[in-house]
N, CA, C and O of each residue as an XYZ file, in Angstrom:
352
protein
N       3.466     14.735      9.391
C       2.626     14.220     10.417
C       1.212     14.808     10.469
O       0.250     14.306      9.889
N       1.176     15.881     11.191
C      -0.060     16.499     11.124
C       0.047     17.935     10.278
O       0.753     18.884     10.618
N      -0.806     17.881      9.109
C      -1.020     19.024      8.191
C      -1.479     20.249      8.827
O      -2.482     20.306      9.539
N      -0.663     21.295      8.530
C      -1.302     22.667      9.066
C      -2.698     22.986      8.615
O      -3.447     23.686      9.297
N      -3.065     22.431      7.378
C      -4.565     22.625      6.927
C      -5.522     22.030      7.780
O      -6.650     22.507      7.907
N      -5.063     20.821      8.486
C      -6.276     20.115      9.340
C      -6.423     20.994     10.598
O      -5.566     21.657     11.183
N      -7.716     20.829     10.855
C      -8.025     21.298     12.242
C      -7.127     20.867     13.210
O      -6.405     19.873     13.121
N      -7.214     21.874     14.409
C      -6.461     21.331     15.673
C      -6.568     19.857     15.914
O      -7.666     19.303     15.864
N      -5.514     19.232     16.162
C      -5.731     17.893     16.347
C      -4.760     17.478     17.505
O      -3.631     17.963     17.570
N      -5.269     16.488     18.498
C      -4.503     16.304     19.829
C      -3.391     15.086     19.219
O      -3.669     14.161     18.457
N      -2.306     15.362     19.711
C      -1.352     14.239     19.427
C      -1.673     12.946     20.418
O      -2.018     13.035     21.597
N      -1.522     11.999     19.831
C      -1.714     10.675     20.423
C      -0.241      9.908     20.803
O       0.799     10.249     20.240
N      -0.276      9.023     21.644
C       0.995      8.457     22.062
C       1.517      7.778     20.784
O       2.729      7.852     20.586
N       0.848      7.211     20.009
C       1.199      6.654     18.880
C       1.906      7.652     17.855
O       2.898      7.316     17.207
N       1.318      8.885     17.767
C       1.658     10.108     16.900
C       3.108     10.402     17.495
O       4.001     10.658     16.688
N       3.383     10.381     18.804
C       4.440     10.883     19.248
C       5.681      9.755     19.010
O       6.763     10.120     18.552
N       5.458      8.610     19.304
C       6.500      7.626     19.125
C       6.873      7.520     17.445
O       8.005      7.371     16.987
N       5.721      7.628     16.742
C       6.334      7.656     15.442
C       7.070      8.854     14.893
O       7.854      8.731     13.951
N       6.837      9.946     15.442
C       7.439     11.288     14.932
C       8.920     11.275     15.749
O       9.969     11.546     15.163
N       8.862     10.927     17.170
C      10.134     10.980     17.806
C      10.558      9.559     18.321
O      10.189      9.163     19.427
N      11.284      8.859     17.552
C      11.468      7.196     17.919
C      12.552      7.104     18.760
O      13.095      5.999     18.751
N      13.045      7.971     19.514
C      14.090      7.648     20.474
C      13.516      6.911     21.698
O      14.305      6.235     22.358
N      12.347      6.967     22.033
C      11.898      6.116     23.086
C      11.964      6.925     24.459
O      12.341      8.096     24.516
N      11.586      6.227     25.480
C      11.268      6.904     26.961
C      12.543      6.844     27.660
O      13.363      5.959     27.418
N      12.739      7.794     28.552
C      13.970      7.822     29.227
C      14.879      8.963     28.961
O      14.620      9.965     28.293
N      16.026      8.659     29.602
C      17.220     10.066     29.304
C      18.062      9.130     28.103
O      18.163      7.906     28.019
N      18.569     10.122     27.292
C      19.398     10.001     26.407
C      20.797     10.604     26.740
O      20.947     11.680     27.319
N      21.950      9.674     26.250
C      23.076     10.315     26.471
C      23.454     11.759     25.806
O      23.332     12.088     24.627
N      23.989     12.586     26.992
C      24.301     13.898     26.581
C      25.849     13.992     26.516
O      26.374     15.048     26.164
N      26.531     12.988     26.824
C      28.011     13.307     26.844
C      28.808     11.815     26.533
O      28.316     10.728     26.835
N      29.754     11.941     26.059
C      30.620     10.638     25.709
C      32.149     10.680     25.629
O      32.685     11.781     25.507
N      32.819      9.680     25.683
C      34.315      9.874     25.637
C      34.775      9.037     24.334
O      34.447      7.877     24.087
N      35.618      9.885     23.541
C      36.352      9.149     22.440
C      37.755      9.495     22.466
O      38.204     10.492     23.031
N      38.529      8.508     21.742
C      39.845      8.651     21.505
C      40.138      9.444     20.202
O      39.551      9.275     19.133
N      41.083     10.288     20.436
C      41.480     11.026     18.988
C      42.276     10.139     18.127
O      43.225      9.481     18.553
N      41.849     10.134     16.841
C      42.491      9.212     15.990
C      43.759      9.504     15.635
O      44.420      8.670     15.017
N      44.329     10.855     16.011
C      45.586     11.455     15.772
C      46.716     11.247     16.804
O      47.799     10.691     16.623
N      46.191     11.856     18.008
C      47.164     11.715     19.239
C      46.879     10.755     20.246
O      47.634     10.601     21.206
N      45.801     10.079     20.082
C      45.300      9.110     21.117
C      44.806      9.580     22.418
O      44.547      8.787     23.324
N      44.679     10.750     22.525
C      43.942     11.180     23.843
C      42.529     11.129     23.893
O      41.864     11.359     22.884
N      41.974     10.825     25.067
C      40.597     10.778     25.295
C      40.097     11.975     25.632
O      40.605     12.635     26.538
N      39.075     12.377     24.962
C      38.249     13.614     25.052
C      36.849     13.296     25.386
O      36.141     12.358     25.018
N      36.585     14.412     26.261
C      34.905     14.135     26.531
C      34.121     15.171     25.808
O      34.334     16.379     25.915
N      33.101     14.572     24.984
C      32.411     15.514     24.161
C      30.894     15.563     24.554
O      30.351     14.616     25.123
N      30.236     16.732     24.215
C      28.992     16.878     24.383
C      28.236     16.378     23.411
O      28.556     16.644     22.252
N      27.085     15.556     23.670
C      26.234     15.223     22.564
C      24.791     15.824     22.666
O      24.288     16.136     23.745
N      24.182     15.957     21.486
C      22.890     16.379     21.588
C      21.702     15.573     20.875
O      21.454     15.619     19.670
N      21.048     14.864     21.788
C      20.133     13.868     21.245
C      18.988     14.420     20.482
O      18.315     13.717     19.729
N      18.770     15.675     20.677
C      17.723     16.576     19.965
C      18.009     16.665     18.520
O      17.146     17.084     17.749
N      19.435     16.210     18.022
C      19.554     16.693     16.683
C      19.214     15.292     15.758
O      19.663     15.197     14.616
N      18.548     14.438     16.246
C      18.254     13.145     15.634
C      18.854     11.874     16.080
O      19.749     11.786     16.921
N      18.322     10.940     15.482
C      18.874      9.411     15.660
C      20.167      8.990     15.212
O      20.941      8.317     15.892
N      20.416      9.468     13.869
C      21.714      9.423     13.245
C      22.335     10.739     12.863
O      21.815     11.478     12.027
N      23.497     11.029     13.510
C      24.153     12.207     13.317
C      25.530     11.964     12.686
O      26.138     10.905     12.843
N      25.993     13.000     11.963
C      27.587     13.091     11.582
C      28.000     14.542     11.639
O      27.293     15.387     11.089
N      28.925     14.823     12.171
C      29.518     16.049     12.361
C      30.964     16.242     12.566
O      31.520     15.222     12.974
N      31.698     17.223     12.405
C      33.012     17.327     12.556
C      33.257     18.041     13.980
O      32.480     18.918     14.357
N      34.304     17.661     14.718
C      34.613     18.181     15.891
C      36.277     18.256     16.065
O      37.073     17.498     15.512
N      36.540     19.142     16.791
C      38.188     19.140     16.969
C      38.696     18.588     18.355
O      38.032     18.767     19.376
N      39.974     17.868     18.356
C      40.545     17.399     19.381
C      40.796     18.454     20.406
O      41.155     19.568     20.024
N      40.629     18.184     21.746
C      40.679     19.265     22.740
C      42.315     19.291     23.034
O      42.724     20.374     23.453
N      43.273     18.270     22.873
C      44.451     18.246     22.910
C      45.277     18.676     21.699
O      45.923     19.716     21.829
N      45.337     18.086     20.658
C      45.962     18.627     19.557
C      45.252     19.449     18.437
O      45.964     19.923     17.552
N      44.153     19.616     18.412
C      43.148     20.503     17.702
C      43.037     20.069     16.434
O      42.623     20.918     15.644
N      43.326     18.803     15.917
C      42.994     18.410     14.633
C      41.632     17.887     14.632
O      41.162     17.221     15.555
N      40.967     18.238     13.476
C      39.647     17.809     13.150
C      39.257     16.384     13.013
O      40.123     15.637     12.557
N      38.097     15.872     13.331
C      37.643     14.508     13.370
C      36.302     14.772     12.613
O      35.832     15.886     12.381
N      35.585     13.164     12.148
C      34.540     13.277     12.000
C      33.795     12.252     12.890
O      34.211     11.114     13.109
N      32.719     12.745     13.349
C      32.217     12.027     14.264
C      30.993     11.427     13.785
O      30.280     12.206     13.152
N      30.497     10.079     13.938
C      29.259      9.509     13.695
C      28.463      9.031     15.031
O      28.985      8.181     15.752
N      27.329      9.528     15.319
C      26.538      9.225     16.610
C      25.259      8.648     16.259
O      24.512      9.229     15.472
N      24.952      7.508     16.809
C      23.474      6.909     16.531
C      23.110      6.623     18.076
O      23.835      6.307     19.020
N      21.771      6.843     17.992
C      21.090      6.742     19.238
C      20.234      5.356     19.016
O      19.700      5.102     17.936
N      20.167      4.531     20.105
C      19.393      3.450     20.166
C      18.110      3.660     21.015
O      18.167      4.453     21.954
N      17.075      3.068     20.772
C      15.782      3.371     21.564
C      15.879      3.447     22.939
O      14.926      3.910     23.566
N      17.018      3.014     23.596
C      17.065      3.148     25.147
C      17.817      4.464     25.284
O      18.023      4.844     26.437
N      18.240      5.188     24.314
C      18.902      6.524     24.746
C      20.355      6.510     24.599
O      21.031      7.528     24.452
N      20.837      5.250     24.648
C      22.338      4.986     24.439
C      22.918      5.436     23.227
O      22.384      5.119     22.164
N      24.094      6.239     23.250
C      24.794      6.668     22.046
C      25.963      5.694     21.798
O      26.666      5.094     22.611
N      25.977      5.702     20.466
C      27.026      4.542     19.981
C      27.898      5.667     19.018
O      27.399      6.118     17.987
N      29.087      6.008     19.432
C      29.963      6.942     18.844
C      31.091      6.289     18.158
O      31.828      5.494     18.740
N      31.245      6.663     16.769
C      32.451      6.402     16.051
C      33.202      7.745     15.782
O      32.587      8.811     15.797
N      34.404      7.681     15.561
C      35.298      8.664     15.374
C      36.359      8.215     14.190
O      36.831      7.083     14.092
N      36.584      9.102     13.485
C      37.586      8.983     12.261
C      38.282     10.195     11.971
O      37.809     11.278     12.315
N      39.408     10.093     11.342
C      40.192     11.179     10.856
C      39.448     12.003      9.815
O      38.900     11.412      8.884
N      39.392     13.299      9.908
C      38.522     14.104      8.996
C      39.288     14.194      7.626
O      38.636     14.426      6.608
N      40.497     14.039      7.571
C      41.393     13.961      6.297
C      41.529     12.684      5.573
O      42.308     12.560      4.627
N      40.691     11.624      6.062
C      40.767     10.350      5.232
C      39.867     10.137      4.305
O      39.914      9.112      3.624
């Protein structure tokens, strides 16, 4: 976006929107998912600062088996969470 070789340059609203496309307002920082192994519902922490489209592993708080989480943030800050077995 802004090269370090350029002189000091003020960020405009357009620059910020282009660089950080999550939009205005609050983003989800927690969610609830059902473990694909034991079926128990787990509350998980979300990190909107890690990007609009995320994929990472997390363990069930009940049976301790690993899942693969896919988190996608919409412009309104709402997170869509998908969970699948890590061994599939």
